[in-house]
N, C-alpha and C positions, 0 to 999 in steps of 0.2 A: 573367401570368395563369396559366400552367401551374404555376409555383412556388406560387402562392396556392392553387390547387386541390389540388396535391400535399400541402401542409401540412394542409389541411382533411381530406382523406381519411385521411392518416396519423394525425392526432390523434384521429379518430373510430373508428380501428381497422377500417377497411374493407379488403376485398380489391379493390384497384383497380390497373389498369395504364393509364398515360397514353401516347398516341402523338401525334406532331406532325402537321401537315396532310398530310405525305407517308406517314403510318402507320408511322413509325419509333418504336420504343419509347424513351421518354425518362424513364420513372419507373415503379417498381413498389413498392407499399407493403411494409413489412417483414412485415406480417401475411400478405400474399399469398405472399411469398417463403417464409415459414415453412409455410404451407399446402402449397405446392408441394414442400416438403421433408418432408412427412408429419409436421409439428409436431416434427421432430427437428433440422432444420438449415434455415438461410435459403439458398435457392438463389440463384445469381448472376443479375443482370439482363442480358438481351441488349440492352444499350444501343446505340442507333444502328442497329439491324437492323430491316428491314421486318417488321412483325408477321407477315406471311404468307410471308416469304422462306424460302429453303432453309436459310440459315445460322441464322436464328432458330428454325426448327422443329428443326433438328439440336441446337441448344443446349437446347431444352425437352425433347428426348428423353433428355437426360442427367440430368434431374431424377429425384427418387424417384418422381414421378408420370409419368415418361417413357412407360410403356406406353399411356397414354391420350392422348399428345400429338397424334398424327395425327388421331384421332377428334375430339378437342375442337377442334383448330384447323380442321378441316373444318366443324364446327358453327358456330364463330365466323364463318367466311367466308360460310356460307350465311345467317347471321342479319344480318351487318353488311356483306356484300359490296356492296350497292348504294351505300353511303357510300364504300367503298374505290374502287369503280369511278368514282364522281363526283369523287373527289379525285385520280385518277391522270391526269396529262397523257398523251395518246395513247390514252385509252380502253381498251377491252376487249383489244385486241391488246397493248398495252404491259403491261397488268396480267398477262396470260398469261405474259409473259416474266419478270415480277417474282417471281411466287409460286412456291412449291415445286411441282415437277411433279406431286406427289400431289394438288394442289388445282386443277389446270388445268380439269378437268371441271366444277368448280363455277363457275369464271369464265364459262364459256359459258352458264350458266343464269341469271346474275344479272339482275334487273330493272334497267332504266335509270332508273326513278324511285324515290324513297325518301322516308320521313318526314323532316321538317325538324329535329326536336329530339331525339327519343329512339327507340331500337329495342330490343326485347327478344328473347331467344331462350333455348334450353335445350340442355344436353348431359349425357350420362351422365358423372357425376363419378368420384371415386376413393373407394374404400372398403376394407373388410377382407375377405380371402379371396375376391376376385373381385367383391364387391358393388360396384355403381356407382350410388349414390343420385343422383338428378338434381340438377344445378346450374342455377341461373337466372343469365343474363348480361344486362346492360343497358348500352347505349352511349349516352352523353350528349355532345352537342356543346359544346365549350368555346370561347367567342368573346371577342375583345378588346372594349374599350369602343366601338370604332368599328364593331363588328359583323363584323370579319374573323375567319375561322376560325383559332383558335390551336391546336386539337388536339381529341382525342376521349378521353373517359374510359371505360374498359371496366370495369364493376363486376360482381363475381361474389358469389354467396351460395348456400348450400344452398336447395333448394326447400321448406324447412320454413317455415311461416308465422312471422312475427315474433312473433305472440302466443304461440306455443308456445316460441320461444326466450326470450321475456320470462318466461314461467312457469318455465322451467328455471333461468334466472339470477336470478330475483327474490330468492331467499334465499341466493344464492351469495356467496362472499367472493372478491374479485379476487386478493388476495394468495395465498389458498389455491389458486385455480385455477392460478396461476403456479407454485406449488410442485408441484402435480400434473403440470403440463406439463414441469417440470424432470426428471421421472423417466419421460418418454415412452420413452427408451432405457433398458432395464433394465441394471443393472450392480451391482457391489459398492459398497455404501454403508454405512459405519458409522452406527449410529443407536441412540438410546434408544427402548425399546418400552414401551408401556402396554397392558396387557390388563386388562379389567374386565368383571364380570358381576354380574347381579342375583341375590341369594340368595333363595330361597323363592318363586320366580316361579310354580312350578306351583300351590301352594295359593292364591296371590294371584289367579292367572288363574281358578281355580274359584270363588273368592269373588266376584269382580266380574263384571258383565255383559261380554259380548264387546266391546260398544262402549266401555265404560269402560276395559277393559284395553287396548284399542287406543289410546285417548287417552293412557294412561299411557306406553305404549311409544313413541308418537310424541314426547311431551314429553321423555322420557328421551333419545331419539336426538338430537333437536335440541339439548338442553342439553349432551350429551356432545360433540357435534361443535363447538359454539360454544366450549366450554372448551379443547378441543384446538387449534382454529384461533386462538383468542386467545393461546395460548401459543406459537404459531409452528409447530405440528405439522401432520402430514398424517393425515387420517382414513383408516383402512383399512376392512375389511369390518365389517358388522353381521350377526351371526349370532344369531338369536333375541334375547335380551336382552344379548348380549355385544358388547363394543366393543373395537376394536384401533386403535392409533394409533402413528405413527412420528415421531420427532423427529431428522431427518437432520442429522448433524454439518455437512454442507456448507451447510445453511440457517442456521447460527449462527456466531458468531465463534470458537467452540471446542467441543470435546467436552464440556467442563464446562458450557457454556451449554445445550447440547442436553440433558444429563442434568438440569440444573436445571429446564428447561422441562417436561420429563416429569413431574417431581415436582410442580411447580406445577399442572400440568393435572389431576393426580390429586386434589390437595387442593381445587382449585376445583370439580371435579365432585362430590366428596363434599359440599362445602358447599351446592352448588346443588340436590342431591337433596332437601334439606329443603324448598326452595321448590317443587319438583315435587310432593312429597307434599302440601304445603299446598294447591296449586291443584287437586289431584284428590281432596281430602277424605280423604287417608290420613294415617296416623301416620308420622313419620320412620323408625321401625323397620320399616315395611312396605316401604321401598325401601332396603334395606341392600345396599351394593355391596361386593364384594371386589376388590382390585387386586393385580396382579403387575407389577412394574417391573423391567426388565432391560436390559442393554446388548448390542448385537449388533455385534461387530467385523467379521464377515464376511458380513453380510446381503447377499442378492441381491434388490434392490428394483427394481420396475418397475410400469408401468401395464398393465392388461388392459382392452381395449375390445372390446365385442361389440355386436351389434345392439340389445341391451337396456340396457346400462349400461356405465359406466366406473368402475373402482376401482383403488386402489393395493394391491399385495400384496408380501409378502416371503417368501423361502424361506431355509432354513438351520436347522441344529440349534438355534441360539439362539432362534428363533421358537418351536419346540416347548418349549424350556426355559421361556420366558416364560409359555406357556400352563399348564405344570405348576405354576409358581410361583403364578399367579393361582388355580388350582384349590385350592391348599392354604391360601389366605388366608381361610378361613371365619371367620364372626363379624364380618364387615365390616372386616377388617384390610387394611392396605396392606403387602405384603411387597416388599422391594427387594433386588436382588442386590448382592453385594460388587463385582461387575464394574461395576455402574452407579454406586454411591456413590463408588468410588475414582476415577471420572472427575472428580469435583468438586474444584475448587481450594479451599484453606482459606477464602478470602473467600466463594466461592459457598456453601460448607457453612454458614458462619456466617450468611449472609443467609437461609438456609432454617431456621435454628435447630438445625442438626445439629453435633455435636461428633464429628468422625470418629475422633479418637484414643481416644474412650471407647466406641465401638461395638464390641459383640461379636457374632459371627455364629454361626449354627447351620446345619448341613447340612440341606438340604430333606428328605432321607429320614428325619431324626431327629425331625421335627415330629410331634406327636400327630395333627395334622390332615392329615398327608401322605397323599395318595391312592396307590392301587396303582400308577397310571401314573407318579407322581412318584418312587416308590421304584424303579420299574423303569428309567425313562428319564433321571432327573436327580437321583439321590439325594445327589450330592456338591456340588451347587450351594450356595454360601454365601450365606445371606440373613439379613436382619434385619427387624424390624417398625418402620415409621416412625410 
């Protein structure tokens, strides 16, 4: 029975811990272990330990969420303690001896009667910079076919309504969420970078109504993100009409594959902009995008989460260089750096229709379209037009 329940909770991605009839931990879903590790690592399971015992609480205090372990465990006992009391041979006195000393005052207050099937409660959860958004906890009795108690499932979730979660995730891509999760811990990550921006956005914004221009921007953002995600990249920030994406080498079989994906995403986005223009009654030339593609060998990539949003960002000189390349790609061109193209294997280049041995490069500062910032910050970057 418990194994069957464990598989169901695991496969549905729930945050669940299962205890046996003596309230000893027998299972914790991987998602809950990851949550306890602040989405960075899966914390160990205190198997065989009483949920409210001193050894179990000590183990939980070693988690990344350890600072809230005592408070949350007290909240659990206050919510579910009537069941724990009911399941403990020897009653209240025996339970006082079992639980951690910091929980004994709660044992004395526990009611002797309890609901039969389900109990809910709440505790202050774990957040960023001391924020503790509430978590909802629900305990459900698990029984064998003959009605005997097999154990109890303790389910946790943020106190955000499922309808809100569904809205946030409705347009999400699970593989992309996993790629974002993989950079929860910031670090050095080589990657191909795609920078893109809409040319002539100011006159277009003046020409269109505010509502129409908003619709254009929304379609562009959705289209860009989809092209990036389909190519295996990670979407970065959206600033105005600008788009940033990263194609981490660790997410591909090789650096060549990452560079290829970056080029493919740029080409796909350029092609899709024609459809965006058509759907908004514009001409293709009204939505001309310029692209800068570059390789970052020393990028420092990570996730920034705040109360308002979560985004992936990267730091390093190569990020600034990519921005300078994109700014010089006026006229709807795609400029790619030598550093990016020379990551391609001969087979990958041929698949993209590129002949690496025939390409000649120009220093960024020598372009007629070079901006003052490009001449100042990255004049010697070798680039070519794709």
